C-alpha positions, 0 to 999 in steps of 0.5 A, spaced: 184 275 499 191 274 496 192 266 499 186 265 495 188 268 489 195 264 489 192 258 490 187 259 484 193 261 480 197 255 482 192 251 480 190 254 474 197 253 472 197 246 473 191 245 469 194 248 463 200 244 463 197 237 460 196 237 453 190 233 454 186 239 458 188 243 452 185 239 447 179 237 451 178 245 453 180 249 446 181 244 440 175 240 441 169 246 441 173 249 436 174 243 431 166 241 433 163 248 431 167 249 425 165 242 422 158 243 425 158 250 423 161 249 415 155 244 414 150 249 417 153 254 413 153 250 406 146 247 407 142 254 406 145 254 399 139 249 396 132 248 397 128 243 400 125 238 395 118 237 396 114 232 392 107 233 390 102 227 388 096 230 384 091 226 380 092 228 373 085 233 372 084 240 373 083 241 380 090 237 382 093 242 376 090 248 380 091 245 387 099 244 384 099 251 382 097 253 389 102 249 393 109 251 388 107 258 389 111 258 395 119 259 393 122 257 399 122 249 397 123 245 391 116 242 388 117 237 384 111 232 381 111 225 382 106 219 384 105 216 390 111 210 390 116 214 387 115 219 392 115 214 398 121 211 396 125 218 395 122 220 402 125 214 405 132 215 401 132 222 405 132 225 397 126 229 399 123 233 405 116 230 405 111 229 400 104 232 399 098 228 397 092 231 393 086 227 394 082 225 388 075 228 390 077 234 394 069 236 393 067 229 396 072 229 401 070 236 404 062 234 404 064 228 408 069 232 412 075 228 410 082 231 409 084 234 403 091 234 404 096 229 406 103 229 408 108 224 408 115 225 411 120 221 415 121 225 421 120 232 423 125 237 422 125 245 423 123 245 415 118 240 416 115 244 421 115 250 416 112 246 410 107 243 415 104 250 417 104 252 409 101 246 407 095 247 413 094 254 410 093 252 403 088 247 407 084 252 410 085 256 403 081 250 400 076 249 405 074 257 404 074 256 397 069 250 397 065 254 402 065 260 397 061 254 392 055 253 396 052 248 390 059 244 391 060 245 383 066 242 381 067 247 375 066 253 380 070 250 385 075 250 379 074 257 377 075 259 384 082 256 384 084 258 378 083 266 380 087 264 387 093 261 383 093 266 378 094 272 384 101 275 385 105 272 390 103 277 396 108 281 399 109 281 406 114 286 410 118 283 415 122 286 421 128 283 422 130 284 429 137 282 428 139 285 422 146 281 420 149 274 421 143 270 421 147 264 419 153 267 424 148 267 429 146 260 428 153 257 428 154 261 434 149 258 438 152 251 436 159 253 439 156 256 445 152 249 445 159 245 445 163 249 449 157 248 454 158 240 454 166 241 453 166 246 459 162 241 464 167 236 461 174 240 462 171 242 469 168 236 472 175 233 470 179 239 474 175 238 480 176 231 481 183 232 481 182 233 488 181 226 489 188 225 486 190 230 491 188 227 497 191 221 494 198 224 493 198 228 500 197 235 496 190 236 499 193 235 506 199 239 506 194 245 504 189 244 510 195 243 515 198 250 512 196 257 515 190 257 511 183 255 513 179 250 509 174 256 506 180 259 503 183 252 500 176 251 497 174 258 495 181 258 491 180 252 488 172 254 485 176 261 483 180 257 479 175 252 476 171 259 474 177 262 471 177 256 467 171 257 464 172 264 462 178 263 459 175 257 455 169 261 453 172 267 451 177 264 447 171 260 443 168 267 442 174 270 439 175 264 434 168 263 432 168 271 431 174 271 426 172 265 423 164 266 421 164 272 424 158 270 429 155 275 434 154 275 441 148 279 443 149 285 447 154 284 452 150 287 458 146 281 457 151 276 455 157 277 460 152 276 466 148 270 464 155 267 461 157 268 469 151 264 471 153 259 467 160 257 468 158 259 476 153 252 474 157 248 471 162 249 477 158 247 481 156 241 477 164 239 477 164 240 485 158 235 486 161 230 482 167 230 485 164 230 492 160 224 490 165 219 488 171 216 491 175 215 485 177 219 479 175 213 475 169 214 478 168 221 476 170 220 470 165 214 468 159 218 471 160 225 469 161 222 461 154 219 462 150 224 466 154 229 461 152 226 454 145 224 456 143 231 459 146 236 453 142 230 449 136 232 453 137 240 454 138 241 446 146 242 445 146 237 439 139 239 436 134 244 437 129 242 442 123 244 437 124 238 433 123 233 438 117 229 441 113 234 446 114 229 452 121 230 451 121 237 451 118 237 458 123 232 461 129 237 457 127 242 462 129 238 468 136 239 465 140 246 466 143 245 459 136 246 456 135 253 460 142 255 458 140 254 451 134 258 451 137 264 454 144 264 450 139 263 444 135 270 446 141 274 447 145 272 441 139 272 436 138 279 439 130 278 441 131 279 448 125 276 450 125 278 458 121 272 460 125 267 457 131 270 460 129 271 467 125 264 467 132 261 465 136 265 470 132 264 476 133 256 474 139 256 473 141 260 480 136 254 483 141 249 479 147 252 482 144 253 489 143 245 489 149 243 486 153 247 491 150 245 497 150 237 495 158 239 493 160 243 499 156 238 504 159 232 501 166 234 500 171 231 505 177 235 507 180 229 511 
């Protein structure tokens, strides 16, 4: 064990000597997290603008009152042409079109409301659920009016619109730092990406050591191949631990980010780092030069991070993309960390993420150890 530790410490020291490695491992994740975290923390100040296009009659006015009872959005009156222009210029989240004749549309089983949006975002998904709820309210109001009398329908709508907002009691599992938690998830996502870059680059240094003769001298010393390899893998693992620990401290000091219960966070973080170490070993074993490793790693890491939800939540992408995202380890890393950091601790999601990452780790290490050449 002493020989393994000596190799790991020696290799770890060489990794932290180069300024480029320090920038890649610590400066870049911190900068990305601060920049995107600042954007995210500032955006919560203003309410999303939602436009309402309604006919100028009593029914339209009552439906507008019903929609605007939700204070989470800034509701504004507009015409359809102006609404489409504002949405196209990203000056409004969406527009809700209220049909001219709701009673006739209901009789013909046509939509009562229409939502115009440029792209699906988290805010739009919440708005869509709310608009659907208003649509169901309109449908129930019409069913309470068997004769489909417009005056009776407006009277019902007026009474609904006048009612006080229902007070809903909410139990929040994560009592503090909601914004800090979202910033923490951004930090973890970027750390995963740059950890993959850093460890993959460090593992590919084996190729340079083979060319320089360092690898051969180690193998001819009184130490086994298994000890040499384990020493290198231990140095990569410690590299990931240091990188994640530094980022956790920085995000705690700057944003007050919380990391959930450490009894869950630490074991899962260890598994994530082991998976990334296995990925780096696999990349170093299937290429012949460090340049090839850098090019292939860049393509694979960036593309899989996009698919895995590092750059944006998977909930806002099409459903088929969400299924594809499950084929990359980053999506399971993000899912597990989100459950732990948010404090929800939904055990099926954590256990599924753990099992899938164990399988990815086994796959990566099997390929890496089988393909690595010791000569």
